C-alpha positions as CSV (number, residue, x, y, z in Angstrom):
1,M,-9.3,-40.0,-23.8
2,D,-9.3,-36.1,-23.2
3,A,-9.8,-33.7,-25.9
4,I,-8.9,-30.0,-26.2
5,I,-10.9,-27.9,-28.6
6,G,-8.7,-24.8,-29.5
7,G,-10.2,-21.4,-29.7
8,T,-9.3,-18.2,-31.6
9,N,-5.8,-18.5,-33.3
10,L,-5.1,-21.6,-31.2
11,T,-4.4,-24.1,-34.1
12,S,-2.0,-26.3,-32.4
13,L,-1.4,-27.6,-28.9
14,P,2.0,-26.8,-27.4
15,N,4.0,-29.7,-26.0
16,L,2.0,-32.3,-28.1
17,T,4.3,-35.0,-29.3
18,D,4.0,-38.2,-31.5
19,V,1.3,-36.6,-33.4
20,R,-0.9,-38.3,-35.8
21,K,-3.8,-36.9,-37.7
22,E,-7.2,-38.5,-37.8
23,V,-9.7,-37.5,-40.4
24,V,-13.3,-38.3,-39.2
25,K,-16.3,-38.4,-41.4
26,T,-19.6,-37.8,-39.5
27,P,-23.3,-38.0,-40.4
28,Y,-23.2,-34.1,-40.0
29,G,-20.5,-33.3,-42.3
30,D,-16.9,-32.5,-41.9
31,P,-15.2,-31.3,-38.5
32,S,-13.4,-28.0,-38.6
33,A,-10.1,-29.8,-39.3
34,A,-8.4,-33.2,-38.9
35,I,-8.1,-34.1,-35.3
36,K,-4.6,-34.3,-34.1
37,I,-3.9,-37.0,-31.6
38,G,-0.6,-37.1,-29.6
39,K,0.9,-37.2,-26.2
40,V,1.3,-34.7,-23.4
41,G,3.4,-35.9,-20.4
42,G,2.9,-39.5,-21.7
43,N,-0.9,-39.2,-21.8
44,E,-2.8,-39.4,-25.0
45,V,-4.9,-36.3,-25.9
46,A,-6.8,-35.2,-28.9
47,F,-6.7,-31.6,-30.2
48,L,-9.3,-30.0,-32.7
49,P,-8.9,-26.4,-33.8
50,R,-12.5,-25.0,-33.6
51,H,-12.0,-22.5,-36.3
52,G,-10.0,-24.6,-38.6
53,D,-6.2,-24.9,-39.5
54,P,-5.7,-22.3,-40.8
55,H,-8.0,-20.1,-38.8
56,M,-11.0,-19.6,-41.4
57,L,-14.3,-20.4,-39.8
58,A,-16.4,-17.6,-38.2
59,P,-18.2,-18.6,-35.1
60,H,-21.6,-19.0,-36.7
61,K,-20.1,-21.1,-39.6
62,I,-18.4,-23.8,-37.4
63,N,-19.9,-27.2,-37.6
64,Y,-20.3,-27.9,-33.9
65,R,-22.2,-31.0,-34.3
66,A,-19.5,-32.7,-36.8
67,N,-16.8,-31.5,-34.2
68,I,-18.4,-33.0,-31.2
69,W,-19.5,-36.2,-32.9
70,A,-16.0,-36.8,-34.4
71,L,-14.4,-36.6,-31.0
72,R,-16.9,-39.1,-29.5
73,E,-16.0,-41.4,-32.5
74,I,-12.4,-41.6,-31.7
75,G,-13.1,-42.4,-27.9
76,V,-13.1,-38.9,-26.3
77,T,-15.0,-38.9,-23.1
78,R,-13.7,-35.6,-21.6
79,V,-13.5,-32.2,-23.5
80,I,-12.0,-28.8,-22.5
81,G,-13.1,-26.0,-24.8
82,I,-10.9,-23.0,-24.9
83,A,-13.1,-20.0,-25.3
84,T,-11.4,-16.5,-25.6
85,S,-13.8,-14.1,-24.0
86,G,-14.5,-10.5,-23.2
87,G,-14.9,-9.4,-19.5
88,I,-18.2,-7.9,-18.2
89,T,-18.1,-7.8,-14.6
90,E,-15.2,-6.7,-12.3
91,N,-13.8,-10.1,-11.5
92,F,-13.3,-10.8,-15.2
93,S,-10.7,-8.3,-16.3
94,A,-8.3,-8.7,-19.1
95,G,-5.7,-11.4,-18.5
96,V,-7.9,-13.4,-16.1
97,L,-8.5,-17.1,-16.7
98,A,-11.9,-18.3,-15.9
99,V,-13.8,-21.6,-15.5
100,P,-17.4,-20.6,-15.6
101,D,-20.1,-22.5,-14.1
102,Q,-23.1,-21.3,-16.2
103,I,-24.1,-20.2,-19.6
104,I,-26.8,-18.3,-21.5
105,D,-27.3,-18.8,-25.2
106,Y,-27.9,-15.8,-27.3
107,T,-27.0,-17.4,-30.6
108,Y,-29.4,-18.1,-33.5
109,G,-29.3,-20.1,-36.8
110,R,-26.9,-22.8,-35.5
111,E,-27.5,-26.6,-35.7
112,S,-27.8,-27.0,-32.0
113,T,-28.8,-30.7,-31.5
114,F,-28.3,-34.3,-32.6
115,T,-32.0,-35.1,-31.7
116,D,-34.1,-32.9,-34.0
117,G,-36.1,-35.9,-35.3
118,T,-34.3,-36.1,-38.8
119,G,-31.6,-38.6,-38.0
120,D,-31.3,-41.9,-36.2
121,L,-31.6,-40.5,-32.8
122,P,-35.0,-39.9,-31.2
123,V,-35.8,-36.5,-29.9
124,F,-34.2,-36.1,-26.5
125,H,-34.5,-33.3,-24.0
126,A,-31.0,-33.1,-22.3
127,E,-30.8,-32.1,-18.8
128,F,-28.8,-28.9,-18.6
129,T,-29.3,-27.3,-15.3
130,M,-25.7,-27.3,-14.7
131,P,-24.2,-27.0,-18.2
132,Y,-20.6,-27.9,-17.3
133,T,-19.5,-31.2,-15.6
134,A,-18.7,-30.5,-12.1
135,T,-15.8,-33.2,-11.7
136,T,-14.2,-31.7,-15.0
137,R,-14.4,-28.1,-13.9
138,A,-12.8,-29.2,-10.5
139,A,-10.0,-31.1,-12.2
140,L,-9.3,-28.1,-14.5
141,I,-9.2,-25.7,-11.5
142,A,-6.9,-28.2,-9.7
143,A,-4.7,-28.4,-12.7
144,A,-4.3,-24.4,-12.9
145,Q,-3.4,-24.3,-9.2
146,A,-0.9,-27.1,-9.7
147,A,0.6,-25.0,-12.6
148,G,0.7,-22.1,-10.5
149,Q,-1.9,-20.2,-12.6
150,P,-4.8,-18.4,-10.8
151,V,-8.2,-19.0,-12.2
152,F,-11.6,-17.6,-11.4
153,D,-14.0,-20.4,-10.3
154,G,-17.3,-19.6,-11.6
155,G,-19.3,-17.1,-13.7
156,C,-21.9,-16.9,-16.4
157,Y,-20.8,-17.1,-20.0
158,A,-22.9,-15.3,-22.5
159,C,-22.7,-16.9,-25.9
160,F,-23.2,-14.1,-28.6
161,N,-23.7,-15.0,-32.2
162,G,-20.8,-13.0,-33.8
163,P,-18.7,-12.6,-35.8
164,R,-18.9,-9.0,-34.9
165,L,-18.2,-7.8,-31.5
166,E,-21.1,-6.6,-29.3
167,T,-22.4,-3.1,-28.8
168,A,-22.1,-1.2,-25.4
169,A,-26.0,-1.4,-25.3
170,E,-25.8,-5.2,-25.8
171,I,-23.2,-5.7,-23.1
172,R,-25.5,-3.8,-20.6
173,C,-28.3,-6.1,-21.4
174,L,-26.0,-9.1,-20.9
175,K,-24.9,-7.7,-17.6
176,N,-28.4,-7.2,-16.6
177,D,-29.2,-10.8,-17.3
178,G,-26.5,-11.9,-14.9
179,C,-23.5,-12.5,-17.5
180,D,-20.0,-12.1,-16.3
181,L,-18.1,-12.8,-19.5
182,V,-19.1,-13.1,-23.3
183,G,-17.9,-15.2,-26.2
184,M,-19.0,-16.6,-29.5
185,T,-18.4,-20.3,-29.4
186,G,-19.5,-21.8,-26.1
187,M,-22.8,-23.0,-27.6
188,P,-24.0,-25.3,-28.8
189,E,-20.7,-27.0,-28.1
190,A,-21.4,-27.5,-24.5
191,S,-25.1,-28.8,-24.9
192,L,-24.0,-31.2,-27.8
193,A,-21.4,-32.7,-25.6
194,R,-24.1,-33.3,-22.9
195,E,-26.4,-34.9,-25.6
196,L,-23.7,-37.5,-26.3
197,E,-22.8,-37.8,-22.4
198,M,-19.3,-36.4,-22.7
199,D,-17.9,-34.5,-19.9
200,Y,-17.3,-30.9,-20.8
201,A,-15.8,-27.6,-19.3
202,H,-14.7,-24.3,-20.5
203,L,-11.4,-22.6,-19.9
204,C,-11.8,-18.9,-20.8
205,P,-8.9,-16.5,-21.1
206,I,-10.2,-12.9,-20.8
207,V,-8.6,-10.9,-23.5
208,N,-10.4,-7.6,-23.3
209,P,-13.0,-5.6,-21.4
210,A,-16.4,-6.0,-23.2
211,A,-17.8,-3.0,-25.2
212,G,-18.7,0.0,-22.9
213,I,-16.8,-1.6,-19.9
214,G,-14.1,0.6,-18.3
215,D,-11.9,2.1,-20.9
216,S,-13.6,0.5,-23.8
217,L,-16.2,3.3,-24.0
218,V,-15.1,4.4,-27.5
219,E,-13.7,1.1,-29.1
220,I,-11.9,-2.1,-28.3
221,S,-8.2,-2.0,-29.3
222,R,-7.3,-5.0,-31.7
223,D,-3.7,-4.5,-30.8
224,F,-4.6,-4.9,-27.1
225,I,-6.6,-8.0,-27.7
226,R,-3.7,-9.6,-29.6
227,R,-1.1,-8.9,-26.9
228,T,-3.4,-10.0,-24.0
229,R,-4.3,-13.2,-26.0
230,E,-0.7,-14.1,-26.6
231,E,0.1,-13.8,-22.9
232,A,-3.1,-15.6,-21.9
233,F,-2.4,-18.4,-24.3
234,E,1.1,-19.1,-22.6
235,R,-0.8,-19.7,-19.3
236,V,-3.4,-21.7,-20.9
237,A,-0.9,-24.0,-22.3
238,L,0.5,-24.5,-18.8
239,V,-2.9,-25.3,-17.4
240,L,-3.7,-27.6,-20.2
241,A,-0.3,-29.5,-19.8
242,E,-1.1,-30.1,-16.2
243,F,-4.7,-31.1,-16.7
244,V,-3.8,-33.8,-19.4
245,S,-1.0,-35.1,-17.3
């Protein structure tokens, strides 16, 4: 079964029918919310709002381990994480949908592994050269093309801790590190999925230029982000419907 993890303000999946809720208890605590299981185009899919329902959880307070474990427990094998992002390099302007192929983790203080030696699982060093599953990325890009929605194939996602936005100086550092877009929720979600041998890919709507990029030299407009996000999520819904079906 496929699963969609919803990002900022995405607390439900459009076109999801025959919905039932699954409350899953995990060894790592409670997931962000009950998992909604339903059908899109006749195919079963699970949906989990990463920030809770309603949106209450800051990026650094999300129980990523419980979320991924719970999805695996109900039979999910393939996950698409929706990760609202800011654009750093020129190909990642506001309004672009991106499917990145690399990630750099700048977070701290998050429980980031199932294999820390404290539970039933032995310490395990997950292979993470290519952090996203190639076949899942290809399927997501093909779904976008079939839905008539252009996406950018590739890019390096920088995962910043949040919940505050970055400074212009921090964005310059990320750009120097080779990052193309920045968000707050991509890690440890991707690496936890790898540890449980679940296929995983990101779909990233770019909703604003990152701090200090282009016209954002003074400040990033919240109203601009809201408008861009609403427009982007309409396109995200079309891509996801095609992907699931």
